C-alpha positions as CSV (number, residue, x, y, z in Angstrom):
1,X,-19.1,-81.7,2.8
2,X,-22.0,-79.3,2.8
3,X,-21.3,-75.8,1.5
4,X,-23.7,-73.0,2.4
5,X,-24.0,-69.3,1.7
6,X,-25.9,-66.4,3.2
7,X,-26.9,-62.8,2.3
8,X,-27.6,-59.9,4.7
9,X,-30.7,-57.8,4.1
10,X,-30.5,-54.1,3.3
11,X,-32.1,-53.2,6.7
12,X,-29.3,-54.9,8.7
13,X,-27.2,-52.3,10.6
14,X,-24.1,-53.4,8.8
15,X,-25.8,-52.8,5.4
16,X,-27.2,-49.5,6.5
17,X,-23.6,-48.4,7.4
18,X,-22.3,-49.7,4.0
19,X,-25.1,-47.8,2.2
20,X,-24.2,-44.5,3.9
21,X,-20.5,-44.9,3.2
22,X,-21.1,-45.7,-0.5
23,X,-23.6,-42.9,-0.8
24,X,-20.8,-40.5,0.2
25,X,-18.4,-42.1,-2.4
26,X,-21.1,-41.8,-5.1
27,X,-22.0,-38.2,-4.2
28,X,-18.4,-37.0,-4.2
29,X,-17.5,-38.7,-7.5
30,X,-20.7,-37.4,-9.1
31,X,-19.5,-33.8,-8.6
32,X,-15.7,-34.2,-8.5
33,X,-14.1,-37.2,-10.4
34,X,-10.8,-36.6,-8.6
35,X,-12.4,-37.1,-5.1
36,X,-10.6,-39.4,-2.7
37,X,-12.8,-41.1,-0.2
38,X,-12.2,-43.7,2.5
39,X,-14.9,-43.7,5.1
40,X,-16.5,-46.0,7.7
41,X,-19.9,-45.6,9.3
42,X,-21.0,-46.8,12.7
43,X,-24.6,-47.0,13.9
44,X,-25.8,-47.5,17.5
45,X,-29.5,-46.8,18.2
46,X,-30.1,-43.3,16.8
47,X,-26.4,-42.3,16.8
48,X,-24.5,-42.3,13.5
49,X,-20.7,-41.8,13.4
50,X,-19.0,-41.3,10.1
51,X,-15.2,-41.3,10.2
52,X,-12.4,-41.4,7.7
53,X,-10.7,-39.3,5.0
54,X,-12.3,-37.3,2.2
55,X,-10.5,-35.0,-0.2
56,X,-12.9,-33.4,-2.7
57,X,-13.7,-30.0,-4.2
58,X,-17.4,-30.7,-3.7
59,X,-19.0,-29.7,-0.4
60,X,-21.5,-32.4,0.5
61,X,-24.2,-32.4,3.1
62,X,-23.2,-35.3,5.3
63,X,-26.3,-35.2,7.5
64,X,-28.5,-35.0,4.4
65,X,-26.9,-38.1,2.9
66,X,-27.2,-40.0,6.2
67,X,-30.9,-39.2,6.6
68,X,-31.7,-39.9,3.0
69,X,-30.4,-43.5,3.5
70,X,-32.0,-44.1,6.8
71,X,-35.4,-42.5,6.5
72,X,-36.9,-45.3,4.3
73,X,-36.1,-47.7,7.1
74,X,-38.0,-45.6,9.7
75,X,-34.9,-44.0,11.3
76,X,-35.7,-40.2,11.4
77,X,-34.4,-38.8,14.6
78,X,-30.7,-39.5,14.2
79,X,-27.7,-37.7,15.5
80,X,-24.8,-37.5,13.1
81,X,-21.2,-37.2,14.3
82,X,-18.7,-36.1,11.7
83,X,-15.2,-37.4,12.2
84,X,-14.0,-36.9,8.6
85,X,-10.6,-35.5,7.8
86,X,-8.6,-35.1,4.6
87,X,-6.5,-37.8,2.8
88,X,-2.9,-38.1,4.0
89,X,-0.6,-36.0,1.7
90,X,1.9,-38.9,1.6
91,X,-0.8,-41.2,0.1
92,X,-2.2,-38.5,-2.1
93,X,1.3,-37.9,-3.6
94,X,1.4,-41.5,-4.9
95,X,-2.2,-41.7,-6.0
96,X,-1.8,-38.4,-8.0
97,X,0.9,-40.2,-10.1
98,X,-1.5,-43.1,-10.8
99,X,-0.2,-45.5,-8.1
100,X,-2.3,-47.6,-5.8
101,X,-4.0,-45.8,-2.9
102,X,-4.0,-48.9,-0.8
103,X,-2.3,-52.2,-0.4
104,X,-3.3,-55.8,-0.1
105,X,-4.2,-58.9,-2.1
106,X,-7.5,-59.0,-3.9
107,X,-9.3,-62.1,-5.3
108,X,-11.8,-62.6,-8.2
109,X,-13.6,-65.9,-8.7
110,X,-15.9,-67.3,-11.4
111,X,-17.4,-70.7,-12.1
112,X,-19.6,-72.2,-14.9
113,X,-22.1,-73.8,-12.5
114,X,-24.6,-70.9,-12.9
115,X,-25.4,-68.4,-15.6
116,X,-24.1,-65.7,-13.4
117,X,-20.7,-67.5,-13.2
118,X,-20.9,-67.7,-9.4
119,X,-21.3,-70.6,-7.0
120,X,-24.8,-71.9,-6.8
121,X,-25.3,-71.4,-3.0
122,X,-24.4,-67.8,-3.3
123,X,-26.8,-67.2,-6.2
124,X,-29.6,-69.0,-4.4
125,X,-29.1,-67.0,-1.2
126,X,-29.1,-63.8,-3.2
127,X,-32.3,-64.8,-5.1
128,X,-34.1,-65.7,-1.8
129,X,-33.2,-62.4,-0.3
130,X,-34.3,-60.5,-3.4
131,X,-37.8,-62.1,-2.9
132,X,-37.9,-61.2,0.7
133,X,-36.8,-57.6,0.0
134,X,-39.5,-57.3,-2.7
135,X,-42.1,-58.4,-0.1
136,X,-40.7,-55.9,2.6
137,X,-38.2,-53.1,2.1
138,X,-37.1,-51.7,-1.1
139,X,-16.0,-53.1,-0.4
140,X,-17.2,-50.2,0.8
141,X,-17.0,-46.6,1.5
142,X,-13.9,-46.2,-0.7
143,X,-13.3,-44.5,-4.1
144,X,-11.8,-46.7,-6.9
145,X,-8.2,-45.4,-6.4
146,X,-8.3,-47.8,-3.5
147,X,-7.3,-51.2,-5.0
148,X,-9.2,-53.2,-2.4
149,X,-12.2,-52.0,-4.3
150,X,-11.2,-51.5,-7.9
151,X,-8.8,-54.5,-8.1
152,X,-11.3,-56.8,-6.6
153,X,-13.7,-55.9,-9.3
154,X,-11.1,-56.3,-12.0
155,X,-10.0,-59.7,-10.6
156,X,-13.7,-60.8,-10.8
157,X,-13.9,-59.6,-14.4
158,X,-10.8,-61.4,-15.4
159,X,-11.9,-64.7,-13.8
160,X,-15.4,-64.4,-15.4
161,X,-13.8,-63.6,-18.8
162,X,-11.6,-66.8,-18.5
163,X,-14.6,-69.0,-17.7
164,X,-16.9,-67.4,-20.2
165,X,-14.3,-67.8,-23.0
166,X,-13.6,-71.4,-22.2
167,X,-10.1,-71.2,-20.6
168,X,-11.4,-73.0,-17.5
169,X,-14.6,-74.1,-15.8
170,X,-13.5,-72.5,-12.5
171,X,-11.1,-69.7,-12.1
172,X,-9.7,-67.6,-9.2
173,X,-7.5,-64.5,-10.0
174,X,-5.3,-63.0,-7.3
175,X,-3.9,-59.5,-7.6
176,X,-1.5,-58.0,-5.1
177,X,-0.6,-54.4,-4.7
178,X,1.8,-52.2,-2.7
179,X,0.8,-48.7,-1.7
180,X,2.4,-46.1,-4.0
181,X,3.2,-48.6,-6.7
182,X,1.1,-48.6,-9.9
183,X,1.7,-52.2,-11.3
184,X,0.6,-55.2,-9.2
185,X,3.5,-56.8,-7.3
186,X,1.9,-60.2,-7.8
187,X,-0.5,-61.9,-10.2
188,X,-1.7,-65.5,-9.7
189,X,-4.3,-67.7,-11.4
190,X,-5.8,-70.9,-10.0
191,X,-8.2,-73.0,-12.2
192,X,-8.5,-75.9,-9.8
193,X,-7.5,-78.4,-12.4
194,X,-10.3,-77.4,-14.8
195,X,-8.1,-75.9,-17.6
196,X,-5.9,-77.3,-20.3
197,X,-3.7,-74.3,-20.2
198,X,-0.6,-74.0,-18.0
199,X,-1.1,-71.5,-15.2
200,X,2.0,-69.6,-16.2
201,X,0.4,-69.0,-19.6
202,X,-2.8,-67.8,-18.1
203,X,-0.9,-65.3,-15.9
204,X,0.9,-64.1,-19.1
205,X,-2.5,-63.6,-20.7
206,X,-3.7,-61.5,-17.7
207,X,-0.6,-59.3,-17.8
208,X,-0.7,-58.8,-21.6
209,X,-4.5,-58.4,-22.0
210,X,-5.4,-56.2,-19.0
211,X,-4.1,-52.9,-17.8
212,X,-3.8,-53.6,-14.0
213,X,-2.7,-50.2,-12.8
214,X,-5.3,-48.4,-10.7
215,X,-5.9,-45.8,-13.5
216,X,-6.1,-48.6,-16.1
217,X,-8.7,-50.4,-14.1
218,X,-10.7,-47.3,-13.4
219,X,-10.7,-46.5,-17.2
220,X,-11.5,-50.1,-18.2
221,X,-14.5,-50.4,-15.9
222,X,-15.5,-46.7,-15.9
223,X,-15.4,-46.7,-12.1
224,X,-15.7,-43.0,-11.7
225,X,-19.3,-43.1,-13.0
226,X,-20.6,-46.1,-11.0
227,X,-23.4,-45.6,-8.5
228,X,-21.8,-47.5,-5.6
229,X,-25.0,-47.5,-3.6
230,X,-26.1,-50.3,-6.0
231,X,-23.3,-52.5,-4.7
232,X,-24.0,-52.4,-1.0
233,X,-27.1,-54.6,-0.9
234,X,-27.4,-58.1,-2.4
235,X,-23.7,-58.2,-3.2
236,X,-21.3,-56.7,-5.6
237,X,-21.9,-59.4,-8.2
238,X,-24.8,-61.1,-10.1
239,X,-26.0,-57.6,-11.3
240,X,-25.5,-57.4,-15.1
241,X,-25.6,-53.6,-15.2
242,X,-22.4,-53.3,-13.2
243,X,-19.4,-53.0,-15.5
244,X,-17.3,-55.8,-14.0
245,X,-20.2,-58.2,-14.5
246,X,-20.6,-57.4,-18.2
C-alpha cells in the first residue's frame, strides 16, 4: 500500500479563509483573554463573508483584519460582509464555569519515524511546501474554550510525550467531550502494538498526569497567548515554537 500526504499553500482560498478566521481569534484574545470566538470565512472573487459568534469586550476592525490578511496576496478591492453575532447564552453559561464550549472526539498522534514525531509523508509534504513558499509568497477560527481546537492540541502533546518518553513507538490519543461538561467523557489510547504497557495503564497515566478540562488545557498550553495565525498555514504541527509541540 502506498501512503501519500499533501499540504495546501497559504494562497489557496481555503487557507486565506482560515487565516482571516484565526486573525480574528488572535486579535480578540490579545485584547480580551475572556473572548469567545467561533467564526467561519467564505471568499468568492472579491466578496468576503465572515459569519459566526463573537463575544468580546474589545471592538475590532473586521474589515481592517480582512484586508491585512488579503493584501499581501494582491487582493485589495474586497467587499466584506459581517454576519457575526454573539455567543449563545446557554453555551456561555457552561463555558463560564469551565466546561467545554463544544463537543466531539479529538485525536492526537505521534510516531518515532521522524524527529518531528510525525509521519514521514506529512513531514516531506510540509518541507516541500515551505520551499515553494519561500520562493513565492511569504482548527480554525475558534478560541481555545472550544475543545475541537484545544483538546486536539492536548491530544497531540500527550501522544508526542508518550513516544518521546519511550512508552510507545506510535501513539494515538482520543479525547471525547460533551458540551457543558468539564471532564472528558472518554479517553482512549492506541499504540498499534508498539508498547509494552497495557492500554488501560496508559489511559490511567493520561488521566492522572494531565488536567484534561478545557481550563486545564488552556493553562497547560498557555493557549490564550498563542498567535493562531501561525497555525493556519503549513499545518498546526512540526513548528517547535508552538506549545503543544514542545
